[in-house]
Each structure stands twice: as structure tokens, then as C-alpha cells.
N, C-alpha and C positions, 0 to 999 in steps of 0.2 A: 218407212211410213207407219211403223210402229207409234203409236202413240201412248201417253200415260193415261191410265184409268181412262179405257172407252166406255162409252154410255152402252153398248150393245154387248149383249153376252149370246155367243152362239153355241147350239147346243147339237151334238152328232154322235152318232150310235160309236163309232170309232174313228180314229184320225193317225195315221193316213190309210186309205183303203182304195186299193186299186179298182174295186168292183164298182166304187161310186166315184168316178172322176167327176161326173157331172154336178157334184155338192162341188169340188175344187174348183171346178171352171166358174161357179157362180161365184165361189167366196172370193177367188181370186180377183175377178172382175167387180165385184163389189168394193174391195178394197182400193183398187187401181181407180176407182170411180169417186173414192174419197171418203167411203163410208170405214170407220175405224170400229174395230171388235176384239173380242178374247173369245177364243174357242173352248168350250169344255167339254171333254170327251169322256161317255160312258165308258170306254173300252180301252186298252191299248193296242196298239198296232200289231197284228199278225202276219202281215205279208212281208216276204223278205226282198219286195221290190218297190220303188215308189214310182209315181208319174212325175214329169217335169214340171207341172202344176203344182206340186206340192212344195216345192223347189222355191216356188216363186212367191208363196204366201209370206207375207212378214209379220202376221199376228202372232201373238202368243197363244201356245197351246196348254191347256191345263187339264189333268186326268181326275176324275171323281173316283171314289172306290169302284173297282169292277165290282167286287164282293165285298159285302159290309165286313164279312169277318177276318177279310185280309188286311185291314188297318182300322182295329176296335177302337183306339185311342183318339184318331181323329174323328172317327164317326161319333162316339160319345161327347167329343168335345165341340162339335158342331151341334149336335141336338141340344145340348145345355142352352148355347149361344141362340139356335133357333126358336127356342121354347118362350124366348123373352121377346120375340119379335112380334109386332102388332098383329099380325095376320096367322100366327100359327095356330091357334085354336081353330080358326076357320080351316085352314088347310086341312088340320087333322080330321074335323068333321068332314070334310070332302073325301077325303083318303078313305077314312073307315067306311063311307057308304059305298065306296069304290071296292073295298077289301070284301064286303060282303058278298058282292057278287062275281068277284074274280079274287076268290081265297086261295092265291098262290104266291110263293118265294117270290117271285120276279116284282110283284105289286108289294111288298113288304120291301124290297132292293128299292125299289121307285122312289119310296119315301124316305129312305135314308140316304139315298144320293141325292135327292131335294135338301135336304136338311143341310148336308154338306156344300151345296152349291150356296143355298140362301145364306149360310153363316160366312162363306168365303168369298163371295162376290164383291169387288170393290164398291164403297158407298155411290159412287159416281153412275154406277149401271142404273139407266133409266128403263130398260126394256130387253124381253128375252125374245129369242127367235130361234125355233127349234126345226131342226130337218127329221120329218118322219113324223106320221101323227099318233103313232103307238106310244114307245118307251120314251123316247126322248119328249115329247111332248107333254106324256104325264110327269117326268120330272121339271119341265120348265112350269108346268100350270101351277103345280104344288109350290116350286119356289118362288115362283111370283106371286101367289096369294100371300106365301108368308111375308115378302117384302112390299106387298102392296103396288107392285109392278104391275104394267100391261105384259102381256106375251103373245107370238104369233108362230105359224110354223109354215111349212112347206111340206105337203104330201105328196106321195110318189106312186105306189102299185101297191105292193103287198099290206103296206100299213092302212090303207084305204079298205081292202077286201078282207082281210083278215079281223079288222077291228070289231067288236061287238057293237048294235047300231047305238046301245044306251050311251056307251062313251064317246062315240063320235058325236052323238046329239047333243050331251052335255059340253064337249070340249069347244061346241058352235053355239052355246046356248049363253047371253049378258046372265041370265038368271044362276048360272052355274060357274060365273068366273070363265067363260070362255074365250077364245082368242080373239085378240083385237082383229087380226085379219087372218087368212089363210090362204096359201098358193097352191095350186096346183099344177101338175106340167102336162095334163090332157083334158081335152074338152070333155070326153067320156067321165072321166074322174070329177072334173068339174061340176058337171049338171048333177051328179051323184049328191056330192057336198051340199051344195045348194040347196036341194029338196031335204036335207037334215038338219040344215039352219035355221035359226028363228030369225034370221035378214040374210037372204041369199047374196046380198051385196057384200057380205064378210068375205065372201070365196073368190078370189081371182084366178083364172085362168093365165099362167106365164109359161109359155113353152120353155125347156131348157135350150133349145136353139143350140147352134155350133160356134162357137169362136174360129172363123175361118183362119184367122192369121196364126194359128197353132199346126195348120196343116200344110203341105206344100200343094203347089197347084197340081190337079190331077193329071197324071201322064197322057199321051196323045197314042190312045190306046189303037191299036192294029186289029182289025176285025179277026177271029180266028175262025180257022178253018172248021167247017162243021161236022169233018172227019176226023179231027186234029185231038190232041190229048186235052183233056178237061181238066181244070185245077180248080176246085172246090174248096169254100173256107167259110168257118164260123169262129164266131167271137163270144164266149157266154161263159158263165158258170155251169159246171157240171150238177144241175139241179133239175126238178123234175118240170118245172112251167118254161123251160128251154125247149122239152121237147126232142134231144138230141136221140133220145130212144128210136123214136118214131123215125129219124133223118137216117139213123142205121139201118132200120129196118127197109126203109126206101132205097138206101143204096144198095143194098144185096138184092134189090129187085131190078136194077139196072142191066141191060144187055152185054154179055161177056164180053162182046167183042169192043163195047166202049173204053178206051182208055182213060180211067180217071182216077184222080186222087181226092183226099178231102183232108184237110188242115183243121186242126181244133187248136183254138187259143184259151185257154182260161183255166182254171183249179175249181174243184167241188168235191162233193161227198159221193157221187155214183162215179167215178171215172171207173173203180175196179168193176162195177156191174156192167158198165159201157163196154169198156174193153172184151170182156168176156163175151157180150153180146155180138161184138163184131168177129172175136176169135170164132163162135159157134158159127155164123154165120158165111164164114171164110172168107172175110173181107179185111183182116186186120193188117195183112200187107199192103194195103192200098190208104190206111190211116196215118197219119203222124198227128200225136197227141203233143202239143208244145208245152201246156201248162202255162202259169202265168207269164205275161208280155208286158214290158213298158210301150208307151206308145210309139217310139221310133219302129219296135218290132213289127208292132201290129200294122203300122202305116206301111212299111215295107211288104208285109205279106199281102195286102190287100193290093198292091201296085202289081204283085205279080201273080194274082188269081184272077180267074174268068167268072165267077160267080159267088155271089156271097150267099149265107143260106141261112136263115134264123127261124126254126120251125116252132115257135112259140105257143105254149098252150095254157089251160087253167089247169093247178094243180089241184089234188082233190081237197086241199085245206081251203082253196079259194085263192090263193096265192097266184099271181098272174105279171105279166109286163105291164108298164104303162106304154109309153113310146121311147123303145130303147135307142140311146145316142148312138149306140155303133150302127145302127142302118144310117144315121145321117153321116156318122164316118165314112162309112161303106161309099153312100153317093158322092161324099167330098172328092174322092177316089174315081169317080167315072166307073165304078165297079156295080156289073147288073146285081141286082136284088131278088132274092124269093125269100116270102116270109109267109105269114098267116094272117087270118083277119081279127086278131085276139085285142081285145082292149081298144086303145088309140094308133093302131098299127095303120088303119087306113086313114088316118087324119094326116098321113105322110105320103104312102104310097097308094094311089088310086090302080088297082090291079088292071095290066095292061096298057097302062101309062107309063106309070114311075116305076114299075116293077112288076113281078108275078106274087098274088096273095093266093095261097092255096089251104084247104083243110090239111090238118096235119095226118091223114089218112095215109099210109106207106104208100099205098098204089097212087094215091094222088099226087103226092109230095115228088114219087119217082116220076110221074106223066110231066110236072112242073120244069123236073130238072130238064129232062130229054127235051121239052119244048124250048129252053133257053139255050141247049145245046146245039140243037138242030137248026135253030135260027139266029145265028148268031148277029146277024144285023138289026133284026127288032130288038135283041138283047141290047145292042150298042144303044139303039134309040131311046130305049126306056131308061137306059143308066144315062144318057145326056141329058133327059126330059128330067131326072131326079135330082141331078145335079142343079138344075137351071131354078126349079122349086125349092132345094136346098137355100139357093144364093137370094132367092125373092122373099121366101116368108120364113125363113127358118132360121136367121141370123141370130146371135145371142143377144146384140146390144140392146132391142126394144123391151127383151123381159127384165135385163137388169136395170134399167131407167124405171120400169114400171116397180119393180120390186123395192128400188132406192126410192121412190116417192112413200111407199107405202110404209117403210121403215121409218122414214122421217116423219111423217104423221103420228107414228106411233110413240116414237120419242119426242115427241112436239118440237120438232124443228122443222116447219113447212117453211 
């Protein structure tokens, strides 16, 4: 499906990334719906594994200089080419105003990457689309101004809640070369961005949803015995906002006579700290740390588990989840869900109907685990309700159609 000189340039933080399969799902679906594009990645890949979706994508992937000093000749050549573009002086003015408020190396790097992007994008590119409202959108905005092109973005979670208000407002303002449109994946986030925009209609709520064609039919689960072994699992990066420290504390409170085991899938910087916590709590032998896994491994684990736990919380820097796709993936396998009422999670899970939502207090998490363990019939009913809601309200296709329409309008191809 690859075409010469696509009209759309897509910016991402890094490609490919296992922790951002929601982006891969969207881009594959757009491509298969007939939208051609090239990917421009701000960083090179670091994951040792890839997702099957990454193999399906046909678009060309190009990498900007991750750090400007690593490719000085390319950067200086690009800047010289960018300086003769009609919008360079305006982009430079905008960047200098941003730099005064954010005097960081990252802000300098953004402008250098934008110069490379503006200089190297094919002449037939008619618009840019960036995933994440912070760094990728800054690069897209500066490059778009240089080239006199419209740009757009998809915002997620951390990028909304950790970006300064002045920057979000200007990225949503026509007076400041703001985005032609923005999409975000939660009603919670959409309301926030609409309040900060000079035109609320500039921001769309587009759920990622789930491409159910990528997942096997859920297993016909047998109701587990209330006094039988309990297999818990979680999928998520080992970072503060996922709340796994609170979960370990909760697991340590479970009754000694409960035969439980917790499987964790995912990497992250807090691994050593969390493993030490489990060791100190005397529960390390009941935990398996599997590390990063591909989709078939994740699905296999979900089908073999009894409860999926994601104790999301708001990190000290404001970072938080949006609506984690992994909750919908668990629902697709008829796996009972325990999570927290953070951000947009209640948009999918009505507590007591589609799963349980608890605070991240360890005692309350412990009691929620016990509730699901001791009432397996009720847990199964909630899992069935979550699966039905997923199929009825959270499929991927409607969102892709809405996004494709927005992109077409931006590219003047209505």
C-alpha cells in the first residue's frame, strides 16, 4: 500500500514501541482504510520485541536526529535549507517565545528536529499529524509554520496533564498557529482541552477502541472455586502512575491461607524497587516478573488468569493513565477486571457492573481482590458485561472513520 510522496507526515516519539501499540493499531487501520503517510520518529527503537501490528504497517519510517550533536552535518544542512522557507522567521519567533518560558535543552532539540523535518519532508506533503501533545506536537507545529502547512495532533494522557497551560492554549489557538484539529481518547481529556481551546469544536473525542479482529474469541471460562487457587495478572510499565507499589502492599495483606499468584508483564525503571518491596513483604515467591512480552504472550496469560488488576493512580508530576487499552484487551478475553477510578477508566468500567473500581489504598485494594475471589459468579457476570460493552461501544472502527474524515478535511480532500 506504500505510495510515493504521501500527503501526510505522521510524527511519533519513537517507532516501534511495545508500550504504544494503540498508536500502531490506529496507523495500521488508517493505512488499510486508504490513508497514505510517512512516519517521522523522534527516537530510535529500544524495545527488543515488536508487536504483530508493527509488521503489518507498510508506511516508510524515517528517523529525525534523536540528539542534535549526533548528526551535526545533517542538522546544519537542514537549518540552512529551513532558513529560506517562507515561514522560518515566524517559526523562529514562536520558538523563541516558547524558549523564554521553557529554557530547556529539550526545547532547543525540538526546533532543531523541526528544521530537519521541514527541510526533508517531500514537497507533496500537505499536512502533519503528531501523536502526543507535548514534544512531537511542538516539532510538528514549528515545521508546519516553516512550510506553511496545517498540523494536527492526537493527545493521550501524560502529554495533557504535564504540559503547561500556556503551551496547550497556544497549540489550540488560531492566533498562535494552533492545530487544525486535535483528537484525544477520553471524554475526561477532551473536556479539558476544549476548555483551553479558542474553538471547542477543534477538539474531538475519539476513543482508541479495540480492533477485535486481532484477538481470539474469549475462552468459555469455568467458574473458579471460591476456595481454589487465584491467578492474578497485570500488564503495564513499572512506573509510578501504574500503582504497582500499592498493589504489592495490598497483596501482602491477603490472608495466608489464600493460594494466590501474581504475574506481571512489562518493563520499567521501578523494577528493582518493586522487587525489593515484594522481598521485604515476604511475598516474592508468589510473584512472577515476566518483563516485556508480545501480544500473543499477553493474550495467552490473560486466558490463563482469573483476575486482571491495574491500580492506576496520579503520579507526583501529574502523569496519569487515560483509558488504558489493556483494560479492553482483558475484557476481550472475558477476564474479570479490578482497577481504580482514575481519569477515564470509569468511562469503560462502571464499578459493580463491568468490574470493580477501588481506591489505590492497599487495604481497599486487598478487600476488592478478596471480593472478586470469594464471589466468582459475580466476577464472571461483570466480565461478561465488560465484554458486551466492549463489543457494543468500544470497537475501533468508528473512531478510525472519524479520524480519517478529519485528516481528509485538513488535507483539503473532503
